[in-house]
C-alpha positions in Angstrom: 0.2 -0.2 -0.1 1.2 3.1 -0.8 1.8 5.6 1.5 0.8 9.6 0.3 3.5 11.1 2.3 5.6 9.0 0.6 4.4 11.1 -2.7 4.5 14.1 -1.1 7.6 13.9 -0.4 8.5 13.1 -3.7 6.6 16.1 -5.2 8.1 18.5 -3.0 11.7 17.2 -3.7 11.1 17.0 -7.7 8.4 19.2 -8.8 8.0 22.1 -6.6 11.2 23.5 -7.5 10.3 23.9 -10.8 7.0 25.4 -9.9 8.5 28.1 -7.9 11.2 28.7 -11.1 8.1 29.5 -12.9 6.5 31.8 -10.0 4.2 29.8 -8.4 3.4 29.8 -4.4 1.9 26.7 -3.0 -1.6 26.3 -0.6 -0.5 23.0 -0.2 1.6 19.9 -1.6 -0.7 19.4 -4.4 -2.4 23.3 -4.8 -0.2 25.9 -7.0 -0.8 29.4 -8.1 1.0 32.2 -9.7 0.2 35.7 -9.9 -0.2 37.7 -13.2 -1.2 40.9 -14.6 -4.8 39.9 -15.8 -4.8 36.1 -14.5 -3.8 33.7 -11.8 -2.2 30.2 -13.3 -3.1 27.5 -11.2 -1.4 24.0 -11.1 -3.3 21.3 -9.9 -2.2 17.1 -8.6 -5.2 15.2 -7.4 -5.8 11.4 -6.9 -8.2 9.2 -9.0 -9.8 7.9 -6.1 -11.3 4.3 -5.1 -13.5 4.5 -8.6 -10.9 4.0 -11.1 -8.8 1.9 -8.3 -11.5 -0.9 -8.0 -12.0 -1.1 -12.0 -8.5 -0.8 -12.9 -6.6 -2.5 -10.5 -4.0 0.4 -10.1 -3.6 2.2 -6.8 -6.1 4.7 -5.4 -3.4 7.3 -5.0 -2.9 7.5 -8.9 -2.8 10.9 -10.0 -3.8 13.4 -12.7 -2.4 16.8 -13.1 -4.1 20.1 -14.2 -3.1 23.5 -15.0 -5.9 26.0 -15.2 -6.2 29.8 -15.8 -8.6 32.4 -14.0 -9.0 35.5 -15.5 -9.3 38.2 -12.7 -11.8 40.5 -14.5 -14.4 37.9 -14.7 -16.5 37.8 -11.5 -17.5 34.5 -10.6 -20.7 33.1 -11.4 -21.2 31.9 -8.0 -19.9 33.5 -4.6 -17.2 32.2 -3.3 -14.5 33.6 -0.5 -11.5 31.1 -1.2 -8.9 33.3 -1.5 -7.4 31.9 -4.3 -9.2 30.0 -7.1 -9.7 26.6 -8.1 -8.7 24.3 -11.3 -12.7 24.4 -11.7 -12.7 27.9 -11.1 -10.8 28.6 -14.3 -12.1 29.9 -17.3 -9.7 27.6 -19.5 -8.7 24.4 -18.2 -6.3 21.8 -19.2 -5.4 17.8 -18.2 -1.6 17.0 -18.6 -0.8 13.7 -20.1 1.6 10.8 -19.3 4.4 10.1 -21.8 5.2 7.2 -19.6 4.7 3.4 -21.4 3.2 1.3 -18.4 4.4 -2.3 -18.7 1.3 -4.1 -16.5 -0.9 -6.2 -18.4 -3.4 -4.5 -16.0 -2.5 -1.0 -17.7 -3.4 -2.6 -21.4 -6.9 -3.3 -19.5 -7.7 -0.2 -18.4 -7.4 1.2 -21.7 -10.1 -1.0 -22.8 -12.8 0.6 -21.3 -11.5 4.5 -20.5 -9.4 6.2 -23.3 -8.8 8.8 -20.6 -6.1 6.8 -19.4 -3.2 9.2 -20.8 -4.8 11.7 -18.4 -3.8 9.5 -15.0 -0.3 8.9 -14.1 -0.8 5.2 -12.4 1.6 3.9 -9.4 2.3 0.4 -9.3 1.0 -1.0 -5.9 4.6 -1.4 -4.6 5.2 1.9 -4.9 8.5 1.0 -7.1 7.7 3.9 -9.4 6.8 7.1 -7.3 9.6 9.0 -8.5 9.1 7.8 -12.2 5.9 9.8 -12.2 6.5 12.6 -10.4 9.5 13.4 -12.8 7.0 12.7 -15.7 4.3 15.0 -14.2 6.9 17.8 -14.3 8.1 16.8 -17.7 4.7 16.9 -18.7 4.2 20.5 -16.9 7.3 21.9 -19.0 6.5 20.6 -22.3 2.9 21.3 -22.2 1.1 23.3 -19.5 3.9 25.8 -19.0 3.4 26.6 -23.2 0.0 26.8 -22.7 -0.1 29.1 -19.7 1.8 31.3 -21.8 0.4 31.5 -24.6 -3.9 31.9 -23.0 -2.4 34.4 -20.7 -2.4 36.6 -23.7 -5.8 38.1 -23.5 -6.9 38.1 -27.1 -5.6 34.6 -27.4 -7.5 33.7 -24.4 -10.6 35.6 -26.1 -10.3 33.9 -29.5 -10.1 30.4 -28.3 -13.3 30.7 -25.9 -15.3 31.9 -28.7 -14.1 28.4 -30.5 -15.8 26.7 -27.9 -19.4 25.1 -28.1 -22.2 27.7 -27.4 -23.1 27.5 -23.9 -24.2 29.3 -21.0 -21.0 29.3 -19.5 -19.4 30.2 -23.0 -21.6 33.2 -23.4 -20.9 34.0 -19.6 -16.7 34.2 -20.5 -17.2 35.6 -23.7 -18.6 38.8 -22.7 -16.3 40.0 -20.0 -13.6 39.4 -22.5 -15.5 41.7 -25.2 -15.8 44.4 -22.3 -12.2 44.0 -21.3 -11.4 44.4 -24.9 -13.5 47.1 -25.6 -15.2 45.1 -28.3 -18.5 46.9 -27.4 -19.8 45.0 -30.8 -18.9 41.8 -29.5 -20.0 42.4 -25.9 -23.9 43.6 -26.8 -24.2 40.8 -29.0 -22.2 38.0 -26.3 -24.8 39.8 -23.5 -28.1 39.0 -25.5 -27.1 35.4 -26.2 -25.8 35.0 -22.3 -29.3 36.3 -21.2 -31.2 33.9 -23.5 -29.5 31.0 -22.2 -29.9 32.5 -18.4 -33.8 32.0 -18.6 -33.4 28.5 -19.8 -32.2 28.2 -16.5 -34.6 30.4 -14.7 -32.4 33.4 -13.7 
């Protein structure tokens, strides 16, 4: 059985220095944030939990890692008194992917029922691959997460990405505030009207 403390020690030794190098501070060993002019970067690590563990045979302490950007000029839809945004608060989100090739047959069995396995770093039951996993999470952050964070910290690029999302309540809410922030008033009026139409569907 893997003890969480062993994982946390590896995160602190291997991953945390890299995150600090790029301006991240830690709320705890699993949640990190970095403040920027118009936004906050968020980096999160979570356990996959018992559901995947029971289906796959891999330990529930296995991890997924995510990055997100919270744009400070967009009011939260729901009141939240937290000092720093959580991953699920972020208007743009990205799940990082594992680059490891797992040798255990249970990995192949897992692929049969869940194609999202690339988003999970699986620990062997005896924990002998903890360091390898944390190194790969660090590499995934550097290769994929960091360039993504830098790209979409540009407000125009972020707005373009949001405009390309599927039409929805949340898209229109985000888009109207991006348009307002960028002084694109024609788009603001359009997205504001579209948001109002969506909001009536929810009785707002």
